[in-house]
N, C-alpha and C positions, 0 to 999 in steps of 0.2 A: 833517508839513506841508511844502508846497512853499515855496521861498523865491523872492522876487522876483529876477530876474536881468536883467542888461543884455545885450540881444541885439545882434549885429552889424547894421549898417544894411542895409536892402533897397532896391531901386529904388523910387522914388516910384510910387504907384498911377497917377498921371497919366501917368508915363513908360511904365508897363506897358500902359495903354490905347492909347497912341500906338504902341508897338512892335507890338502885336497888331492894330492897326487896328480897335479895337472901339468902337462907339458905342451909346448907350442905345437900346433899342427901345420906341417909343411904345406898341405893342400889348401889351407886357408891363408897362407902367406903371413903367418903370425910371427912377429918379432917384437918383443916387449922391451920397454925402457924401465928398468927397475931402480935406477939411480935417481933419488928424489931431487937432487940438485939440478939434474937435467929437466925433469918434469916440472919442477918449480919454475925454471926459466921459461919453459914453453907456456905455462899458465900465465906468467907475468907478461910475456909478449902478446898473448891473446887478449889481454885487457878484460878479464872476466869479472872484475870487482863489481858487485851489486847487479850482476847480469844473470839472465836465464841462459844456461849453456846446454846445447845438444852436443854430447860427446860421442864421436864415432868410434866404434870398436873399443870399448872400455877395457876388455881383457881382464886381467887380474886387479885393475883399479889403481895402478901407480899414478897415472895422469889424473884420474878422478880425484884422488886424495889431494893432489897439488891444486887442482881447480877449486876444490872446497876450501882449502887453506888460504887460497888467494882471495876469498871473500865472495865467491859466486852466490847469488841469492838462491838459485835452484839448478840442479843438474839432472838432465834426462840422459841417463847412461844407457846407450844402445849397444847391445852385444849379441851377436847371432849364435855364439858358441855357448850352449847351456852349461857346460862344465864350469864356467866362470861365475855363474849366477850366485852360488852360495857365498863366494868371496865378496862379490859386490853387495849382496844383501847385508853383510856385516857392516859395510859403510852406511847403508841406509838405516839400519837399526841404531848404529852408533850416533849418527847425526839426527835421527828422529827422536831420541829420548834425552837429549842434553838438557840439563837443568839450568843452564845459563839463561838469564833473563834476556840478554842481548840476542842469543840464538833463538829463543822462543819468539821474540818479536819478529825475527826474520821468517820463522816458520809460519807465522800468522798470514804472511803474504802468499803462501802456497799450501794448499790443503794436503799435498803429498809430502810435505816436509822439505828438507834440503836436497834430497835426492830420490829419484824414482828409477828403478831398473827395468829395462825393456829387453826381453829376450826376442829380438826381432832383427830382420834384415834391414840395414840402413837404406838400401835402395828402394824399399817400399814403406819406410817409416814416415808417419804423418807428423811432421814437426809442429805445425799450427795446433793440432789437437793436444799435443803435449804441453803447450803453453797457451791454453785457451783463454786465460784471463789477462794475458799480456797485451798492452796497447801498442799498436804500431806507430811508426813515424812516417809522415809523407815523404815520398821519394826525393822530392826537390829540396828538402831541408838540409842545412849544413851539418846538423848533428845526427848521430846514428841511433838506431833502436837499441834496446837493452837485451837483445838476443845475440848469441854468439854460436858459431859452429866451430868445434875444436876436435882435433883427433890425430892420433898416430895411425895413419891409414894403412890397412893391409895392402901390400903392393898390388895384389891382383884386382882390387876394387877401386884403386885410386883414380884411374883415368875414366872409367865409366861413371863413377860418382861425380867427378868434377864436371864432365860434360852434361850430366843430368842437372846439376845445380846451375850450370851456365844457362841451360835452356830455361830453367825456372826463373833465373834473373831476367831473361829477356821478356818473359811473360808476367813477371812480378808475382809469381806463384810459389807454392810450397813454403819453404822457410822465408822467402822474400815477400810474402804478403805483409810481413812486419815492416818492410822497408829495406834499406841497404845494409843488410846483415853482414858483418865481417866474418871471414873464414880464416882460421889459423890451422893449417894442415901440414902434416909431415909426408913428404913424397920421397920416393927413391931419387937419388941425386940426378940421374940421367933425365928422368921425367921433369924434375924441378928445373934443370938447365933448359929444357925445351920450353917450359911454360914462361920463363922470364926472358928468353932470348929475344933480342930486338931484330927487326928486319935488317938484312945484310950480314947477320951473324950466321956462321955455319949451323948452329943449333936451332935456328928459327924453323918452326914447324907449324903444322895445323893447330897444335895446342897453343902455340904462341899467339897466333892471330885470334883464335876463339876466346882465349882468356883475356888478352889485353884490350880487345875491342869492347869488352863488357866490364872489366875491372881494373882498378889500380893494383898492380902486382909488385910485391916486394919480397926479396929473399931475406929472411931474418938472420939465420945462421946455419952453418953446416953441422950435421950430426955424424960423427965418424961411426963406422959400422961397429966399433968396439963397445959402444954404449948399449947395443941391443943384445937381447937374450932370446933365442940363440943368435949368434953373430951371423948376419947375412954376408953375401959376397960383395956388397956395394955399400957406399955411404948413403946418407940421406940428407934432406934439408927441410927446414921449416919455412913455409911460404905464408904470407899474409895477403889476402885478397879482399878488397873492398869494392863493391859494385859502384860503377860510375853513375852520376846523375843522368848522363846522356851517352848512349853507345857511340863508339867511333865509326861504326858502319851503319848506314841508314838503310837497313833492309831487314825483313823478317828473319828470325833465327834459322828457319829451315833453308832459306836461300843462302845465307852466309855459310852454314854448315856444308851445303851442297857445293858451292863454288870453292871454298877453301879446301875441302877434301879432294876435289879434282885438281886444284892448283898444285898440291903436294903429292899427288899420286905418282908422279915421275919427277922426284925432287931434283935430280941432277940433269934433267933434260930441259930444253927450252920450253917455256910455258905454252907455246903454240902446240906442242905435242901433248902435254899433259891435259890441256883444257879441251881437247877434241872429245874426250869421253862425256862432256856435257851435251853433246849433240850426236848421239848414236844414229848412224845412217845418214846424217847430214853434216859430216865432219868439215865440209867446206865452209860452214857457217862460222867456224872459229875465227877466220880472218875478219869477217864483219863484226864479230863480237869484240875482238881486240881493238879494232879501229873505233868502235863506238865507245869503248872504255878508255881510249887514248893510252894504250899500254904497248910498249915495245915487245913484239912477239919473241925476240931473242933473249929476253930476260929469263933468269931462272927463278924458281919459286921464292928462294931466300932473298932475292933482290927486290921483291914487290913490297913496298911500304904500306902502311895502313891506309893512306889516301888512295893508293892504287887498288888495294883490296876493296875499298869502298866503291870505287868506280866500276870494278869488275862485277860486284854484286848488283849495283844499280843497272848496269848494262844487261846482265843476264835476266834480271827481273823485267826490264823493258822488252827484251826480245821474246821471252816466254809469254808475256801478256799479249804482245802483238800477234804472236803465232797461235794464240789460244791453246797453248800446251797445258793440259791439266795433269801434268806429271813432273816428277823429278827423275831424271834418267839414271842417276846412281843410286843403288840400293844402300841405305844407311841402316845399320843395326842399332836401333835405339834401345836404351834401357826402358823399363816400365815407367809410365808417366809419373812425375813427382807429384806428391799430394800437398 
């Protein structure tokens, strides 16, 4: 087991930003948290001690520093903006040359030292390759693997990345080849509200069903917009997601995604109207579909519970198989396949 160590001081992240003349880019939805009290709390909630951490969007390294101080065994710092690479390299050099025997013992577990910086797009990043020597944990085990996904997500990538990782969970691919890897991620408050909302709540959405059928989802705490630099127009929230041993919906991911997207396509209408788009040219089949799923056609999408969503997906799968339909009628723009 790694031991917590006291590391020598580094320059403040705000000083590094000033030294390198770096400012947040609006087009990349960059909003940094420079208060180390906040980033220390995020690292603590993420339970990174003695773990291999993939950090999403490291930016100037404020959360990176906190994750290292919290005792992470190794951090893969993934940052697409090359302007931040020099600042992150300071962390790498600092932690790679420590003379502490305790730190050196930890470094022996990972040839790249305590941190490796990747100037890459997280949507295409190969997490298993970054932690090639880490052993996984069988999915059905009660304990979790020693890999963590952590990040203050840029708002423009948060939903595509979450959906990509949810698909990877369903296939036990990408980061989840190691097992039920926990995710501790900062989302825009409205997105976080949608992810955690239960059926029956006005905020229940496609994201609610997709996330909760695959993960245990918890809201750790709210982050007021004033802790970000530059200050965004909205607050944020830290969510903690742990993949479930068994999904709540017994259908392939593609079917679940298809049905749930249709279900919430007309959120304020009766589901009989919204679900017609599953049968283009054969809209009359929606009545048979709802009868097969034993679902009231006058419900609205937010009223359909997880058991109802499960029946809808099962009924759609049965109907498409019986009709020999080799297609999904709604076009879904998927991100690149996770590695």
